ZADO-1210 file (C-alpha; in nm, 4 decimals, padded with zeros to 6 digits):
<atoms>
<atom x="13.9011" y="08.2139" z="13.7649" code="MET" pos="1"/>
<atom x="14.0806" y="08.5435" z="13.7621" code="GLY" pos="2"/>
<atom x="14.3219" y="08.4253" z="14.0327" code="GLU" pos="3"/>
<atom x="14.6539" y="08.6120" z="14.0320" code="PRO" pos="4"/>
<atom x="14.9523" y="08.3889" z="13.9809" code="ARG" pos="5"/>
<atom x="15.0143" y="08.3959" z="14.3568" code="SER" pos="6"/>
<atom x="14.7151" y="08.1630" z="14.4063" code="GLU" pos="7"/>
<atom x="14.8625" y="07.9096" z="14.1706" code="GLN" pos="8"/>
<atom x="15.1993" y="07.9371" z="14.3421" code="GLU" pos="9"/>
<atom x="15.0502" y="07.8927" z="14.6898" code="SER" pos="10"/>
<atom x="14.8471" y="07.5910" z="14.5819" code="GLU" pos="11"/>
<atom x="15.1373" y="07.4339" z="14.3918" code="GLU" pos="12"/>
<atom x="15.3535" y="07.4632" z="14.7049" code="LYS" pos="13"/>
<atom x="15.0947" y="07.2920" z="14.9227" code="SER" pos="14"/>
<atom x="15.0790" y="06.9202" z="14.9819" code="GLU" pos="15"/>
<atom x="14.7803" y="06.9032" z="14.7479" code="ALA" pos="16"/>
<atom x="14.9836" y="07.0797" z="14.4820" code="GLY" pos="17"/>
<atom x="15.2635" y="06.8258" z="14.5155" code="ILE" pos="18"/>
<atom x="15.0169" y="06.5393" z="14.4808" code="VAL" pos="19"/>
<atom x="14.8675" y="06.6974" z="14.1706" code="LYS" pos="20"/>
<atom x="15.2100" y="06.7403" z="14.0118" code="ARG" pos="21"/>
<atom x="15.2926" y="06.3779" z="14.0849" code="LEU" pos="22"/>
<atom x="14.9628" y="06.2724" z="13.9288" code="ALA" pos="23"/>
<atom x="15.0454" y="06.4673" z="13.6151" code="ARG" pos="24"/>
<atom x="15.3888" y="06.3046" z="13.5964" code="VAL" pos="25"/>
<atom x="15.2368" y="05.9573" z="13.6387" code="ILE" pos="26"/>
<atom x="14.9756" y="06.0269" z="13.3714" code="THR" pos="27"/>
<atom x="15.2443" y="06.1508" z="13.1328" code="LEU" pos="28"/>
<atom x="15.4633" y="05.8472" z="13.2059" code="PHE" pos="29"/>
<atom x="15.1718" y="05.6088" z="13.1513" code="THR" pos="30"/>
<atom x="15.0801" y="05.7668" z="12.8209" code="ALA" pos="31"/>
<atom x="15.4422" y="05.7714" z="12.7040" code="THR" pos="32"/>
<atom x="15.4968" y="05.4096" z="12.8049" code="ALA" pos="33"/>
<atom x="15.1847" y="05.3077" z="12.6201" code="ALA" pos="34"/>
<atom x="15.3063" y="05.4785" z="12.3076" code="LEU" pos="35"/>
<atom x="15.6550" y="05.3311" z="12.3267" code="LEU" pos="36"/>
<atom x="15.5840" y="04.9825" z="12.4512" code="PHE" pos="37"/>
<atom x="15.2226" y="04.9111" z="12.3575" code="GLY" pos="38"/>
<atom x="15.0714" y="04.8600" z="12.7019" code="LEU" pos="39"/>
<atom x="14.7243" y="04.7911" z="12.5668" code="GLY" pos="40"/>
<atom x="14.6250" y="05.1575" z="12.5347" code="VAL" pos="41"/>
<atom x="14.5297" y="05.2749" z="12.1839" code="PRO" pos="42"/>
<atom x="14.7874" y="05.5118" z="12.0359" code="ALA" pos="43"/>
<atom x="14.5919" y="05.8325" z="12.0970" code="HIS" pos="44"/>
<atom x="14.3178" y="05.7275" z="12.3418" code="ALA" pos="45"/>
<atom x="14.2706" y="05.9505" z="12.6431" code="PHE" pos="46"/>
<atom x="14.5081" y="05.7909" z="12.8974" code="PRO" pos="47"/>
<atom x="14.3041" y="05.9279" z="13.1880" code="GLN" pos="48"/>
<atom x="13.9710" y="05.7958" z="13.0569" code="ALA" pos="49"/>
<atom x="13.7791" y="05.5985" z="13.3180" code="ALA" pos="50"/>
<atom x="13.4171" y="05.5230" z="13.3914" code="PHE" pos="51"/>
<atom x="13.2768" y="05.8063" z="13.6080" code="PRO" pos="52"/>
<atom x="13.1213" y="05.7574" z="13.9486" code="LEU" pos="53"/>
<atom x="12.7504" y="05.8279" z="13.9848" code="ALA" pos="54"/>
<atom x="12.5441" y="05.8042" z="14.3009" code="SER" pos="55"/>
<atom x="12.2468" y="05.9542" z="14.4797" code="SER" pos="56"/>
<atom x="12.2389" y="06.3289" z="14.4099" code="GLY" pos="57"/>
<atom x="12.4281" y="06.3093" z="14.0800" code="SER" pos="58"/>
<atom x="12.2902" y="06.4924" z="13.7769" code="ARG" pos="59"/>
<atom x="12.3606" y="06.5365" z="13.4100" code="GLY" pos="60"/>
<atom x="12.4098" y="06.3525" z="13.0845" code="SER" pos="61"/>
<atom x="12.5937" y="06.0582" z="13.2404" code="ASP" pos="62"/>
<atom x="12.2888" y="05.9981" z="13.4599" code="VAL" pos="63"/>
<atom x="12.0611" y="06.0161" z="13.1545" code="VAL" pos="64"/>
<atom x="12.2784" y="05.7503" z="12.9891" code="ALA" pos="65"/>
<atom x="12.2715" y="05.5427" z="13.3074" code="LEU" pos="66"/>
<atom x="11.8924" y="05.5551" z="13.3157" code="GLN" pos="67"/>
<atom x="11.8644" y="05.4486" z="12.9506" code="HIS" pos="68"/>
<atom x="12.1073" y="05.1614" z="13.0103" code="LEU" pos="69"/>
<atom x="11.9089" y="05.0489" z="13.3128" code="LEU" pos="70"/>
<atom x="11.5991" y="05.0467" z="13.0914" code="ALA" pos="71"/>
<atom x="11.7908" y="04.8374" z="12.8386" code="ALA" pos="72"/>
<atom x="11.8325" y="04.5794" z="13.1157" code="HIS" pos="73"/>
<atom x="11.4627" y="04.5780" z="13.1979" code="GLY" pos="74"/>
<atom x="11.4631" y="04.8273" z="13.4845" code="ARG" pos="75"/>
<atom x="11.1838" y="05.0829" z="13.5074" code="THR" pos="76"/>
<atom x="11.3305" y="05.4305" z="13.5472" code="VAL" pos="77"/>
<atom x="11.2643" y="05.7770" z="13.4044" code="THR" pos="78"/>
<atom x="11.5510" y="05.9229" z="13.2003" code="ALA" pos="79"/>
<atom x="11.5440" y="06.2695" z="13.3567" code="ASP" pos="80"/>
<atom x="11.9130" y="06.3070" z="13.4426" code="GLY" pos="81"/>
<atom x="11.8558" y="06.3126" z="13.8191" code="VAL" pos="82"/>
<atom x="11.9932" y="06.0300" z="14.0339" code="PHE" pos="83"/>
<atom x="11.6919" y="06.0106" z="14.2646" code="SER" pos="84"/>
<atom x="11.5714" y="05.7367" z="14.4967" code="SER" pos="85"/>
<atom x="11.3997" y="05.5653" z="14.2039" code="GLY" pos="86"/>
<atom x="11.7222" y="05.5496" z="14.0052" code="THR" pos="87"/>
<atom x="11.9107" y="05.4290" z="14.3113" code="GLN" pos="88"/>
<atom x="11.6604" y="05.1466" z="14.3622" code="SER" pos="89"/>
<atom x="11.6967" y="05.0475" z="13.9969" code="ALA" pos="90"/>
<atom x="12.0757" y="05.0476" z="14.0303" code="VAL" pos="91"/>
<atom x="12.0668" y="04.8335" z="14.3447" code="VAL" pos="92"/>
<atom x="11.8322" y="04.5862" z="14.1774" code="GLY" pos="93"/>
<atom x="12.0586" y="04.5644" z="13.8735" code="PHE" pos="94"/>
<atom x="12.3683" y="04.5187" z="14.0888" code="GLN" pos="95"/>
<atom x="12.2022" y="04.2376" z="14.2804" code="GLN" pos="96"/>
<atom x="12.1032" y="04.0658" z="13.9560" code="SER" pos="97"/>
<atom x="12.4660" y="04.0710" z="13.8395" code="LYS" pos="98"/>
<atom x="12.6227" y="03.9628" z="14.1676" code="GLY" pos="99"/>
<atom x="12.7827" y="04.3038" z="14.2209" code="LEU" pos="100"/>
<atom x="12.8122" y="04.4957" z="14.5465" code="ALA" pos="101"/>
<atom x="12.4602" y="04.6387" z="14.5847" code="ALA" pos="102"/>
<atom x="12.5634" y="04.9790" z="14.7182" code="ASP" pos="103"/>
<atom x="12.3742" y="05.1961" z="14.4692" code="GLY" pos="104"/>
<atom x="12.6993" y="05.3544" z="14.3513" code="ILE" pos="105"/>
<atom x="12.7700" y="05.3254" z="13.9800" code="VAL" pos="106"/>
<atom x="13.1418" y="05.2693" z="13.9346" code="GLY" pos="107"/>
<atom x="13.3553" y="05.0797" z="13.6813" code="PRO" pos="108"/>
<atom x="13.2110" y="04.7347" z="13.7572" code="ALA" pos="109"/>
<atom x="12.8499" y="04.8503" z="13.7304" code="THR" pos="110"/>
<atom x="12.9134" y="05.0556" z="13.4164" code="TRP" pos="111"/>
<atom x="13.0927" y="04.7595" z="13.2638" code="GLY" pos="112"/>
<atom x="12.7946" y="04.5341" z="13.3314" code="ALA" pos="113"/>
<atom x="12.5487" y="04.7940" z="13.2020" code="LEU" pos="114"/>
<atom x="12.7316" y="04.8745" z="12.8784" code="ALA" pos="115"/>
<atom x="12.5803" y="04.6894" z="12.5836" code="ILE" pos="116"/>
<atom x="12.7733" y="04.6685" z="12.2573" code="THR" pos="117"/>
<atom x="12.5677" y="04.8390" z="11.9856" code="VAL" pos="118"/>
<atom x="12.6217" y="04.9062" z="11.6155" code="ARG" pos="119"/>
<atom x="12.4314" y="05.0285" z="11.3118" code="GLN" pos="120"/>
<atom x="12.0973" y="04.8514" z="11.2802" code="GLY" pos="121"/>
<atom x="12.0440" y="04.8119" z="11.6545" code="ASP" pos="122"/>
<atom x="11.7476" y="04.9659" z="11.8353" code="ASN" pos="123"/>
<atom x="11.6471" y="05.0314" z="12.1946" code="GLY" pos="124"/>
<atom x="11.7328" y="05.2189" z="12.5141" code="PRO" pos="125"/>
<atom x="12.1073" y="05.1437" z="12.4923" code="ALA" pos="126"/>
<atom x="12.1143" y="05.3316" z="12.1617" code="VAL" pos="127"/>
<atom x="11.9285" y="05.6196" z="12.3296" code="LYS" pos="128"/>
<atom x="12.2037" y="05.6268" z="12.5931" code="ALA" pos="129"/>
<atom x="12.4629" y="05.6495" z="12.3181" code="LEU" pos="130"/>
<atom x="12.2780" y="05.9200" z="12.1255" code="GLN" pos="131"/>
<atom x="12.2199" y="06.1339" z="12.4344" code="SER" pos="132"/>
<atom x="12.5903" y="06.1195" z="12.5250" code="LEU" pos="133"/>
<atom x="12.7058" y="06.2077" z="12.1738" code="LEU" pos="134"/>
<atom x="12.4705" y="06.5063" z="12.1751" code="ASN" pos="135"/>
<atom x="12.5755" y="06.6292" z="12.5199" code="ALA" pos="136"/>
<atom x="12.9492" y="06.5814" z="12.4845" code="LYS" pos="137"/>
<atom x="13.0172" y="06.6301" z="12.1139" code="ARG" pos="138"/>
<atom x="12.7188" y="06.8290" z="11.9885" code="GLY" pos="139"/>
<atom x="12.6175" y="06.5530" z="11.7477" code="ALA" pos="140"/>
<atom x="12.2621" y="06.6804" z="11.7007" code="GLY" pos="141"/>
<atom x="12.1128" y="06.3317" z="11.6857" code="LEU" pos="142"/>
<atom x="11.7500" y="06.2404" z="11.7396" code="SER" pos="143"/>
<atom x="11.7359" y="06.0389" z="12.0610" code="VAL" pos="144"/>
<atom x="11.5047" y="05.7813" z="11.9074" code="ASP" pos="145"/>
<atom x="11.6877" y="05.4598" z="11.9913" code="GLY" pos="146"/>
<atom x="11.7492" y="05.3761" z="11.6246" code="ALA" pos="147"/>
<atom x="12.1175" y="05.3281" z="11.5351" code="PHE" pos="148"/>
<atom x="12.1054" y="05.4590" z="11.1790" code="GLY" pos="149"/>
<atom x="12.3533" y="05.6213" z="10.9438" code="ALA" pos="150"/>
<atom x="12.3660" y="05.9505" z="11.1366" code="ALA" pos="151"/>
<atom x="12.4439" y="05.7733" z="11.4651" code="SER" pos="152"/>
<atom x="12.7052" y="05.5601" z="11.2904" code="ASN" pos="153"/>
<atom x="12.8737" y="05.8710" z="11.1510" code="SER" pos="154"/>
<atom x="12.8686" y="06.0425" z="11.4921" code="ALA" pos="155"/>
<atom x="13.0182" y="05.7345" z="11.6587" code="VAL" pos="156"/>
<atom x="13.2984" y="05.7146" z="11.4037" code="ARG" pos="157"/>
<atom x="13.3685" y="06.0850" z="11.4447" code="THR" pos="158"/>
<atom x="13.3949" y="06.0431" z="11.8214" code="PHE" pos="159"/>
<atom x="13.6139" y="05.7346" z="11.7896" code="GLN" pos="160"/>
<atom x="13.8490" y="05.9267" z="11.5621" code="THR" pos="161"/>
<atom x="13.8491" y="06.2147" z="11.8107" code="HIS" pos="162"/>
<atom x="13.9379" y="05.9728" z="12.0920" code="ALA" pos="163"/>
<atom x="14.1876" y="05.7718" z="11.8872" code="GLY" pos="164"/>
<atom x="14.0237" y="05.4367" z="11.9605" code="ILE" pos="165"/>
<atom x="13.9647" y="05.2929" z="11.6149" code="GLY" pos="166"/>
<atom x="13.6787" y="05.4254" z="11.4028" code="ALA" pos="167"/>
<atom x="13.4821" y="05.1077" z="11.3304" code="ASP" pos="168"/>
<atom x="13.1379" y="05.2367" z="11.4337" code="GLY" pos="169"/>
<atom x="13.0973" y="04.9615" z="11.6936" code="VAL" pos="170"/>
<atom x="13.0266" y="05.0899" z="12.0439" code="VAL" pos="171"/>
<atom x="13.1918" y="04.8444" z="12.2793" code="GLY" pos="172"/>
<atom x="13.3492" y="04.8807" z="12.6258" code="PRO" pos="173"/>
<atom x="13.6323" y="05.1111" z="12.5139" code="THR" pos="174"/>
<atom x="13.4033" y="05.3517" z="12.3305" code="THR" pos="175"/>
<atom x="13.1542" y="05.3559" z="12.6185" code="TRP" pos="176"/>
<atom x="13.4328" y="05.4279" z="12.8680" code="GLN" pos="177"/>
<atom x="13.5843" y="05.7122" z="12.6653" code="ASN" pos="178"/>
<atom x="13.2440" y="05.8646" z="12.5902" code="LEU" pos="179"/>
<atom x="13.1238" y="05.8510" z="12.9494" code="LEU" pos="180"/>
<atom x="13.4548" y="05.9942" z="13.0719" code="TRP" pos="181"/>
<atom x="13.4648" y="06.2763" z="12.8144" code="HIS" pos="182"/>
<atom x="13.4015" y="06.6238" z="12.9532" code="TYR" pos="183"/>
<atom x="13.1015" y="06.8367" z="12.8601" code="GLU" pos="184"/>
<atom x="13.0866" y="07.2008" z="12.7558" code="ASN" pos="185"/>
<atom x="12.8683" y="07.4237" z="12.9736" code="ILE" pos="186"/>
<atom x="12.5563" y="07.5337" z="12.7856" code="ASP" pos="187"/>
<atom x="12.5258" y="07.9129" z="12.7717" code="PHE" pos="188"/>
<atom x="12.2385" y="07.9056" z="12.5242" code="GLY" pos="189"/>
<atom x="11.9703" y="07.9651" z="12.7849" code="GLY" pos="190"/>
<atom x="11.8861" y="08.2614" z="13.0054" code="SER" pos="191"/>
<atom x="12.0511" y="08.1509" z="13.3293" code="SER" pos="192"/>
<atom x="12.4285" y="08.1886" z="13.2711" code="MET" pos="193"/>
<atom x="12.6851" y="08.3968" z="13.0831" code="CYS" pos="194"/>
<atom x="13.0401" y="08.2997" z="12.9869" code="ALA" pos="195"/>
<atom x="13.3374" y="08.4914" z="13.1263" code="GLN" pos="196"/>
<atom x="13.7092" y="08.4423" z="13.0602" code="SER" pos="197"/>
<atom x="13.9169" y="08.6957" z="13.2565" code="PRO" pos="198"/>
<atom x="14.2370" y="08.4912" z="13.2197" code="ASP" pos="199"/>
<atom x="14.2025" y="08.4614" z="12.8433" code="GLY" pos="200"/>
<atom x="14.1573" y="08.0835" z="12.8495" code="ASN" pos="201"/>
<atom x="13.9458" y="08.0368" z="12.5390" code="ALA" pos="202"/>
<atom x="13.7455" y="07.7159" z="12.5426" code="GLY" pos="203"/>
<atom x="13.7880" y="07.6588" z="12.9166" code="ALA" pos="204"/>
<atom x="13.4236" y="07.5903" z="13.0007" code="HIS" pos="205"/>
<atom x="13.4476" y="07.2107" z="13.0034" code="TRP" pos="206"/>
<atom x="13.3904" y="06.9906" z="13.3087" code="ALA" pos="207"/>
<atom x="13.2620" y="06.6462" z="13.3956" code="THR" pos="208"/>
<atom x="12.9026" y="06.5759" z="13.3005" code="ALA" pos="209"/>
<atom x="12.8147" y="06.5630" z="13.6694" code="GLY" pos="210"/>
<atom x="12.9685" y="06.9011" z="13.7480" code="ALA" pos="211"/>
<atom x="12.8030" y="07.0614" z="13.4451" code="VAL" pos="212"/>
<atom x="12.4634" y="06.9095" z="13.5214" code="GLY" pos="213"/>
<atom x="12.4734" y="07.0188" z="13.8836" code="GLN" pos="214"/>
<atom x="12.5838" y="07.3733" z="13.8013" code="LEU" pos="215"/>
<atom x="12.3244" y="07.4137" z="13.5258" code="GLU" pos="216"/>
<atom x="12.0489" y="07.2976" z="13.7614" code="ALA" pos="217"/>
<atom x="12.1572" y="07.5460" z="14.0289" code="ALA" pos="218"/>
<atom x="12.1810" y="07.8297" z="13.7768" code="ALA" pos="219"/>
<atom x="11.8357" y="07.7531" z="13.6374" code="ALA" pos="220"/>
<atom x="11.6780" y="07.7759" z="13.9825" code="THR" pos="221"/>
<atom x="11.8779" y="08.0860" z="14.0752" code="PHE" pos="222"/>
<atom x="11.7603" y="08.2558" z="13.7553" code="ALA" pos="223"/>
<atom x="11.4049" y="08.2504" z="13.8927" code="THR" pos="224"/>
<atom x="11.5035" y="08.4780" z="14.1832" code="THR" pos="225"/>
<atom x="11.5289" y="08.7880" z="13.9634" code="GLY" pos="226"/>
<atom x="11.8944" y="08.8500" z="14.0472" code="ASN" pos="227"/>
<atom x="12.0294" y="08.8223" z="13.6937" code="GLY" pos="228"/>
<atom x="12.2355" y="08.5623" z="13.5148" code="LYS" pos="229"/>
<atom x="12.5184" y="08.3683" z="13.6743" code="LEU" pos="230"/>
<atom x="12.8621" y="08.4591" z="13.5334" code="PRO" pos="231"/>
<atom x="13.0694" y="08.1436" z="13.4829" code="VAL" pos="232"/>
<atom x="13.4444" y="08.1687" z="13.4450" code="GLY" pos="233"/>
<atom x="13.7049" y="07.9022" z="13.3922" code="ASP" pos="234"/>
<atom x="13.6201" y="07.5379" z="13.4439" code="ALA" pos="235"/>
<atom x="13.8709" y="07.3396" z="13.2395" code="GLY" pos="236"/>
<atom x="13.9740" y="07.2332" z="12.8919" code="PHE" pos="237"/>
<atom x="13.7962" y="06.9665" z="12.6893" code="GLU" pos="238"/>
<atom x="14.0234" y="06.6867" z="12.8070" code="HIS" pos="239"/>
<atom x="14.1479" y="06.8398" z="13.1306" code="GLY" pos="240"/>
<atom x="14.5104" y="06.9180" z="13.2076" code="GLY" pos="241"/>
<atom x="14.6938" y="07.2291" z="13.3228" code="SER" pos="242"/>
<atom x="14.5238" y="07.5630" z="13.2674" code="ILE" pos="243"/>
<atom x="14.7000" y="07.9027" z="13.2827" code="PRO" pos="244"/>
<atom x="14.6288" y="08.1076" z="13.5929" code="GLY" pos="245"/>
<atom x="14.5136" y="07.8155" z="13.8056" code="HIS" pos="246"/>
<atom x="14.6699" y="07.5617" z="14.0372" code="GLY" pos="247"/>
<atom x="14.3738" y="07.3282" z="13.9943" code="SER" pos="248"/>
<atom x="14.0897" y="07.3033" z="13.7359" code="HIS" pos="249"/>
<atom x="14.2639" y="07.0024" z="13.5801" code="GLN" pos="250"/>
<atom x="14.0245" y="06.7115" z="13.6356" code="VAL" pos="251"/>
<atom x="13.6849" y="06.8536" z="13.5416" code="GLY" pos="252"/>
<atom x="13.5557" y="06.9081" z="13.8943" code="MET" pos="253"/>
<atom x="13.6337" y="07.2783" z="13.9461" code="ASP" pos="254"/>
<atom x="13.4200" y="07.5668" z="13.8176" code="ILE" pos="255"/>
<atom x="13.4515" y="07.9392" z="13.8955" code="ASP" pos="256"/>
<atom x="13.1501" y="08.1692" z="13.9202" code="VAL" pos="257"/>
<atom x="13.1231" y="08.5361" z="14.0141" code="TRP" pos="258"/>
<atom x="12.9433" y="08.6931" z="14.3111" code="PRO" pos="259"/>
<atom x="12.6114" y="08.8672" z="14.2558" code="ILE" pos="260"/>
<atom x="12.5738" y="09.2440" z="14.2316" code="ARG" pos="261"/>
<atom x="12.2985" y="09.4544" z="14.3871" code="THR" pos="262"/>
<atom x="12.2056" y="09.5789" z="14.0383" code="ASP" pos="263"/>
<atom x="12.2002" y="09.2193" z="13.9015" code="SER" pos="264"/>
<atom x="12.4431" y="09.3317" z="13.6289" code="ALA" pos="265"/>
<atom x="12.7208" y="09.0854" z="13.7104" code="GLN" pos="266"/>
<atom x="12.7319" y="08.9681" z="13.3467" code="CYS" pos="267"/>
<atom x="12.7667" y="09.3162" z="13.1966" code="THR" pos="268"/>
<atom x="12.9054" y="09.5549" z="13.4576" code="ALA" pos="269"/>
<atom x="13.2415" y="09.5594" z="13.6320" code="GLY" pos="270"/>
<atom x="13.3661" y="09.2661" z="13.8323" code="ARG" pos="271"/>
<atom x="13.3349" y="09.3008" z="14.2097" code="ILE" pos="272"/>
<atom x="13.4616" y="09.1476" z="14.5333" code="THR" pos="273"/>
<atom x="13.2749" y="09.0682" z="14.8533" code="TRP" pos="274"/>
<atom x="13.4017" y="09.4050" z="14.9834" code="GLN" pos="275"/>
<atom x="13.2501" y="09.6091" z="14.6989" code="SER" pos="276"/>
<atom x="12.9610" y="09.8462" z="14.7681" code="SER" pos="277"/>
<atom x="12.7607" y="09.6740" z="14.4926" code="THR" pos="278"/>
<atom x="12.8080" y="09.3247" z="14.6386" code="TYR" pos="279"/>
<atom x="12.4763" y="09.1536" z="14.7134" code="ASP" pos="280"/>
<atom x="12.5437" y="08.9172" z="15.0017" code="ARG" pos="281"/>
<atom x="12.1865" y="08.7920" z="15.0266" code="ALA" pos="282"/>
<atom x="12.1725" y="08.6987" z="14.6581" code="ALA" pos="283"/>
<atom x="12.5172" y="08.5400" z="14.6686" code="THR" pos="284"/>
<atom x="12.4137" y="08.3414" z="14.9757" code="ARG" pos="285"/>
<atom x="12.1074" y="08.2196" z="14.7856" code="ARG" pos="286"/>
<atom x="12.3321" y="08.1200" z="14.4946" code="LEU" pos="287"/>
<atom x="12.5595" y="07.9154" z="14.7207" code="VAL" pos="288"/>
<atom x="12.2598" y="07.7485" z="14.8809" code="GLN" pos="289"/>
<atom x="12.1253" y="07.6503" z="14.5375" code="GLU" pos="290"/>
<atom x="12.4644" y="07.5146" z="14.4302" code="ILE" pos="291"/>
<atom x="12.4720" y="07.2914" z="14.7358" code="ARG" pos="292"/>
<atom x="12.1036" y="07.1935" z="14.7136" code="ALA" pos="293"/>
<atom x="12.1325" y="07.0793" z="14.3527" code="LYS" pos="294"/>
<atom x="12.4315" y="06.8578" z="14.4296" code="ALA" pos="295"/>
<atom x="12.3653" y="06.6950" z="14.7690" code="PRO" pos="296"/>
<atom x="12.6758" y="06.5113" z="14.8807" code="GLY" pos="297"/>
<atom x="12.8653" y="06.6181" z="14.5684" code="HIS" pos="298"/>
<atom x="13.0104" y="06.9579" z="14.6640" code="VAL" pos="299"/>
<atom x="13.3514" y="06.9172" z="14.8231" code="GLN" pos="300"/>
<atom x="13.3992" y="07.2879" z="14.8966" code="LEU" pos="301"/>
<atom x="13.3386" y="07.6410" z="14.7734" code="ILE" pos="302"/>
<atom x="13.6273" y="07.8851" z="14.8092" code="PHE" pos="303"/>
<atom x="13.5051" y="08.2434" z="14.8669" code="PHE" pos="304"/>
<atom x="13.6304" y="08.4910" z="15.1244" code="ASN" pos="305"/>
<atom x="13.3092" y="08.6575" z="15.2431" code="ASP" pos="306"/>
<atom x="13.3539" y="08.6194" z="15.6229" code="PRO" pos="307"/>
<atom x="12.9788" y="08.6026" z="15.6840" code="GLN" pos="308"/>
<atom x="12.9270" y="08.3145" z="15.4402" code="LEU" pos="309"/>
<atom x="13.2315" y="08.1439" z="15.5888" code="ILE" pos="310"/>
<atom x="13.0839" y="08.1817" z="15.9388" code="ALA" pos="311"/>
<atom x="12.7611" y="08.0260" z="15.8115" code="GLU" pos="312"/>
<atom x="12.9530" y="07.7238" z="15.6841" code="GLY" pos="313"/>
<atom x="12.8649" y="07.7957" z="15.3219" code="LEU" pos="314"/>
<atom x="13.2098" y="07.8817" z="15.1874" code="THR" pos="315"/>
<atom x="13.5760" y="07.8351" z="15.2784" code="THR" pos="316"/>
<atom x="13.8525" y="08.0944" z="15.2942" code="SER" pos="317"/>
<atom x="14.1401" y="08.0697" z="15.0465" code="TYR" pos="318"/>
<atom x="14.3906" y="08.3311" z="14.9253" code="PRO" pos="319"/>
<atom x="14.2877" y="08.5350" z="14.6187" code="ASN" pos="320"/>
<atom x="13.9222" y="08.4291" z="14.6247" code="HIS" pos="321"/>
<atom x="13.7672" y="08.7677" z="14.6998" code="ASP" pos="322"/>
<atom x="13.6205" y="08.8188" z="14.3511" code="ASN" pos="323"/>
<atom x="13.4951" y="08.4732" z="14.2603" code="HIS" pos="324"/>
<atom x="13.3505" y="08.1541" z="14.4041" code="LEU" pos="325"/>
<atom x="13.5512" y="07.8427" z="14.3236" code="HIS" pos="326"/>
<atom x="13.3222" y="07.5393" z="14.3304" code="ILE" pos="327"/>
<atom x="13.4891" y="07.2019" z="14.3664" code="ARG" pos="328"/>
<atom x="13.2558" y="06.9109" z="14.2995" code="TYR" pos="329"/>
<atom x="13.3242" y="06.5505" z="14.3936" code="LYS" pos="330"/>
</atoms>
């Protein structure tokens, strides 16, 4: 967020940048081939849509859906959106019952076995999973009551039209996959975060459900420290892809936040760097610690050039990251 173009250029020239460009070319080729030759992909479905990975330490709406689906298969688990030891045990038990690798990691095979086809008139935890996802990812405003009524049917059809997968109101494997893959907009309605957009990328606060859930949890805890709200800059667009001013932020796993000021006015006062006189290192350190604590095993790196935080192993140096922290989840 706020990176000068030189950051994008340096990243694009790196090996990682080359890989990312190749991935974009492959995605474009796949989508084009599907359109021209009918390779089994619906005409406008998201070509990159895939079941997400969830494992111990994951958070967010995908985990809520997972917990409801486990309940639909007779597993006892609380739908709190936190992939805790209880959820992991339920996943392992389910995997064993289906003859899957019992590793506690929810990937395509486990999601595929969990997903239950539902339609209007159905009731139960699988419908709750559906309703919670539609609310989180498309703002459907449904009651999560497990009753697939007219409102849920309308919301499903609206999503199916949005995804280009055939608006029949039946939630089968393709709808589940596209809905679980779909990114989520960061919620700025509470008192823990504020939205920033220094590069003018309107609507660039979307990320994977896991990344959003983990960031929101960290921000909520940080808000209790009395150091003000957390300013959140660019994450990504609703369906990913290239974003102006960035060499990454394309796959829903990157989110920029700003360092904390000594006057706690980081959402309203001028933007600072780690070298500014109003930079609060202690508060920023606490923020980084909360980000990592709320996503154990799911933070790949945090780019930020404060040499003290780098020496402590909390952040990593990268050009043009003096004025923001670039979180990359995994």
